[in-house]
N, C-alpha and C positions, 0 to 999 in steps of 0.2 A: 245599769239603770234596776232600782228595786221596784216591785209594784205600787208599794206606795208614790211613786215618784212618777208613775206612767199616767198622763192625763190625754183622754181621748176625746173631750166632751169641755166646751164653755162656753160660757155667753158673756160678751163682752159689749162695752160701749164706747160709740167712737163720735169725735166731733172735729171737723175740719176749719179752719180758721176764718175769720172774715177779712174781704178783700180791704185793703187800706182807703183812707180818705182821699180825694184828689184835691188838688190846693185851689184855691179863689185869689192866688197871689195877683197883686198888680205892679208890674215893674216901677223900681222907684232908685234914681243915682241922681246926682248931682248935676244941674241941666235939663234935666229932663224930669217934669213933673209930671206928663201921664205919657209914661212908656207902655202903656197896652197889659193884657193880660198874659203874665208865662207861668202860672198853675201847674207844677206835673202831674202826673198820674198816681195813684195809691197802687201799692204792692199788692202780690197775690198772698190770699189766706195760707196758711200752710194745708198741703194734701194729708189723709192715712193716705198710707202705701201697706198690701201686704205681700211679704218678702219672702218666696222660697228657698230655705236652707239646708243642704243634703245632710249638715251635720246633725241636724236635731231631729230625735225621734219620737219628743212626747211635747205636751202645750204645758209640761206644768210651768213653764216658767208666766205661762198669765194665769195662772191659778192665783196668786197675789196681787196681781196688777189690770184689772179689768178695765178700766178706764182710761182713752187717752182724746187727748184734746191737744188739736194744734192749735198756734200764736195765729194773732192776726199780721196782715200783711201792714207794713211801714208807711206811713202817711207819705204824701206828695209835698215837695218844696217849692221854691223859687227857683228862678232860671230854666224853666222846664224839667227840673230834676226829680226823679219818679222815686217812688218808696220801695224799700228792698223786702223781695219776696222773701214771706214768714218760712221757716224750716219746717220739712216736712215730718210725720210722725213716720217710724217704718216699725212693722208689726212682724217679727222672722216668726216664720212657724215651716213644720216639718212638710218634705216632700208626701203629696197624698193625700192633700190639706181642703175640705171642703167649705166654703164660706155660705151661710143662709141667713136670710131677711130672719128675723129672730120673732115679727110679728106674721108673716105671711108664710113661714115657713119653703119660701123658694131659693132653689140654688142660685147664688149670685155668680160664682164661680168656683173652677177647682185649680189649686196648684200643683203643678206634676213637676217642672225643673228648678235645678239649682240656679239662684239668683233670679229667676219671675218673680218680676213684680207686677203688680195688678193693686192700678187707684181704686182703696174701698169711697171713698169721700175725696172727691174733687173741693179744695179750696176755693173761698170767693173770689171773683176779679175783683179789682183795684177799682175804683173809680176814676174818671177823667177829670183829669184838671181844667181849670177855665177857656185855657188859651185854646182849646176844642171848639169853645164854643162861641168865638168870637166871627161876628160877619160884619157884613157893610151896614148893617143898620143896628147892630149893637157892638161898639166896638170895646167895650170896657164890662165884661160879664164880669158879674160880681157873686157867681154862682160857680160851683163845681161840684159832681158826684161823690155819691159817700160809697163806700164798698159795700160789696156785694155780701149777703150774709152766707155764712157757711151749714152744711148740710151736717146732720146729726141723726144717728138711731141706735138702736138693742141688733146686735150679730149674733148668729151661733155658729160656731168654729168646731168644725166634726175633722177626726183625724181620721182615715182610712188605710190601716196598714199598705204600704208597698212591698209584698213580699213576693218571691216568684213558688215558694211553694206554700201552701195553708194546710195545717196539720186537724180532720175532721173527725172528733170522734165524741162516745158519751162520757162523762166523769169518771176520771180512773181509769182509761183505755191505754195506758203508759204512754200517752204523747211528750209530757215535761221531760219522762226518764231519758224516752228517746231522742230529744232536744237537748238534752244535757249530756250524752253520749256524745255525738253526731256533730256537737260544735260547742262553742267554749261559754256558751249561755250554762246563767246558771239558778232555771226556774224551783221555783218553790216545787218541792217533791214529799207527800206523805200518802199515805194508803187510806183516804177518803174520799168524798165527790167532791167536788169545785175546789181542791187545794188552788189550782190557776184564777185568778179572781180577773187579772188583765193578761192581754198578748204579752206572750214575749218572744222577741227576735233573737236569731241566733245565727251564723254564717258558717256555711259548710266548705271545708276544703274537699275539692276533687281531685281527681286526676292532673297532673302535669299543672301545677298551680292554679286552677280555674276556682270556683267557688259561685255558692247562689245561696240565695237566703231561705230560710224556711221561719214561718211563722205559726207557734203554737196560741191555738185560738181555744178560749175556755170551754168547756166539754158542753156539749148540746145535749136537751132532754128532747122529749115529746114535747112539742107545745110551743117550742121554743121562738117560732115565726110570729106565734101570738100575743109575745113578751114575756111566758113563762121564763122559771129560772132567772137568767142574763139575759134573754131575748136580743132585743136588737142592737145590745152595746157591743153583742161580739160578732154578729150577722153580718154586719155590715163591714168588718174588717175582709171577711174572705172572697168580698165582690171584687178587690182588689188584685188576689192572688192568680197567677198564668196556670199552676196547677192543683189538683186538691189529692193529698193525701189522705184516704178514712182510714182509722186504725179501729180494726176491732179483735179485743184480746180473746186469745184461745180456750177460755174457760168460759164464752157464752152462750148460753143457753141457745140460743139461736142465730147465729151468725148472720145467716141471709137475711132473716127477721130486724136485724140490728142495723145494718148496713140499708136497706130498704126503708127505719125510721129517717134516719139520717139524712137521705137522698131526699125522703116525702118534705122533711123540716126547711130543705135548701129550694125547693121547688116554690115551698109557700112562700116563701121569703123573698124571691127574686127566681125565676124561672129561668134566665139566663144563665146562671150559675151551672145548669146542666150542661151547659155550651163546652165547658173546662173541659180538660184533659182530667183523667181520674184514673187512684190508684190503691187499690186494695190490700193494705198493710195486716196482717193476721199476727199481732203480739204477743209477749208472753209466751212464745212457743217452746222455750228450753223444757216446757212439762208435758211437752208430747213425746211420746215415741213415734218410730215409724209408721206402726201401724195405725196410730191414732190420726196422727198427719196422714196418710192415706186416705183415713175415712172422714175428716173433714172435707178433703178436696170432693169429692163425693157431692157434696152440697154447699158448693161454693157460689155466690152471684153471679148471672151470666153476664157476659157483656162487659166486664170489669177485669184488667188483669191483676194478678193476685201473687203477692209474696210472703213467705213466712219469716216472721225476723224476732229476735231477743233482744233487746238493750242491755238487759244486765249480762247475757253470756255470750255476748259479739257474734250474734249468730244474724247470718243474711243480709249485715248492713252493708260490706260494700254492692251486693248486687240488690237492695235499696236504692244506692246513691248512684247504681248504674240505670236504674229503670227511670230515675226521675229527670237525671239527665238529658237523657236521651227523650224526655218528655217537653221537657222545656226548650232544647235544639235541636 
C-alpha cells in the first residue's frame, strides 16, 4: 500500500430510500362487483449500512465515490400483495473506523469488528394499503398511506489504525527504518524530516510463529497537539495502540528533553495516552562505543524501560521484540 493510497479521513453524503406507497386497490372480479379493499402495503426503503471489513486498511475506496443513495421501496399491489423492500447500500470500512455527524461533529458509532453492521440511515417505512382502514362505518376506503421519506446527511468517516504498537518520535528518528527491518513493510525512507506523511503498518514475526502489528506514525513536532506540522492527522492513530515505542536517536542533543517533549504532546492531545505501556528505544546506537553508551545511560528519563538499538547494524532488535511482546502479553 503506497502513501498515496492511504486515506484516513473522508466526508460522504448518504441518503436512505423512501418507503413504497400503499395500494388503494378495490377487489374486482366476475360476479363480485364490490369486493372491498385489498390494497397491499408498500415496501421498505433501502438502508445505508456501514460494515467492518478486516481486509481493508484505508478509506481510499471512498475517495472517488462519496455519494450513497438507496432506492425507494416497491409500491403495494392488489390482493394484499406487499411491495418489495429496496436493496440496502453497504459501505465497507476498515476496522477502527469512526463515523461522525459532519454538522455537529458528534461521534455516532465506531466499527471495531469484522462483519459488524451498523445502520447509518434507516430506509423509510412503506405505507399501509387501504385494507388496513376498512371499518364498519367505512367499508370501501379509497385511500392508502404514502411511504415515509428516507433520511439524508453528510458524515465524516475517520480511521484510527488498529495496531498493537505505535512508534512515537520526532521526524527522522529512525522509525521507518526500524519498521522496514523488523517487518515486511516498505515505507519511504530518506534523510530529511517528514519523509513519512501517512502511517505505515507492518507485521512483526515473533518467536514460534507469533506476530504483532506495528504502526509507524508520522513524526511529532513540538506544538503538534495544537495542529502544527501534521498535528491531529496522526495523533488520533496513536489512541488505538496497545503500547507505545518512543524512539530518540543516539545523536540527540538531549535525549531526556526530547522524550519529555514527546510525552507532553501526547498529554496535551489526550491525557489517557499516558496510561498506555511505554518503552524507550535509543536508535542509531551503532555510532556509540561502550563508553559513550554508559555515559548516555546516566542521563536517561526515569520511569521508563530503555533499550539501545540499531536498525542498520541489526543491534538489539531481538531484545526489542522480546520487550514489546512482554508488554503486549
